[in-house]
Phi, psi and omega in degrees: 000133180290163179299319179300314179297319179296319179296319179295319180292322178295318178296317178300318179297318179295321178299312181295320179295318179297316179300315181300313180299314182291321177299321178291317184284315189249343187094152184298310186297323185279344182278134179254159178295327178298318178294320179298314180299316181298315180295326180280349180077033179230166176287149180304321179297327180295321180302322183286349171287338180260320183221128182289333180205166182301321181299320180294318177298312180299321180298316179294318180300310181296320180298316179298315180296316181293324178303316180298318180294316180299317178302315180295321182296315180285326177296329180275358181294127189297327177069085179151359172085180353299156186302318181300322178295320180294318179293320177300320179303314180292307188291323181289333174292324176293318177301317180300322177297312180293329183292336179300327181206084184302325180296315177295325179300321179296319177295314177311305187296320178297313184287325180278327182277326180237067184286165172300162184311318183292334183272354185295319182295317179298317179295318181294322178294317179296315181297319179297317178297319179298313181295325177296321178292319173300318179300326178295320177297318180293320179297322177296321177295324178295318179295329178284353180089009181282339183231162179302146181290332184270006181290138173267110186304321182296321178293322176294324177297319177299321179292317179297319179295320179299319178297310178305314185291321177299313180294322177302309180298318180298318179295312183295332178269003175085005181282337179233118179292153182302327181296334181255348187306304185293325177296315179297318178300313181299316180296318181290321176295323177299317177299318178299312183295321177297326180288336182250011180278000000 
């Protein structure tokens, strides 16, 4: 990597670190790009060479953090069934991440689910990769004979994700208390698995 490229990457790292600190200290809505630039030790105009707006910066920051959590979630997947247990392993790790700061989780979901126009392709690619990994877990269960042979694993992954996401939103909006969240997720995933067995 050239010196120029290293300098650019270091500046990007400082911007993301500054944004993370300020979002934690002041909240996403209250943090300005000018404050992020000052905390990163760069001119406000320099920040816009990297990110056109705060939402774009937040999207990259949240995506990077979520990537790390997703890796841990899939790495911790037991691999061997039952399918509901494997899906719970992945989804409850994501819930645990969001539970650390539910307010930030709401911002995460808004920014990642409804990104600026430029971020839509990146989000769709990320989501497709996530679903493919879920599909692999489902395909392994299918090979074990736990699911119908004619099942399309990717479609089942979409259904499992929809259940996870519905319960996540219900919990973040206060409709499902944290004490019941995982139970509700397990019951709904169990219904899905029985329907595709």
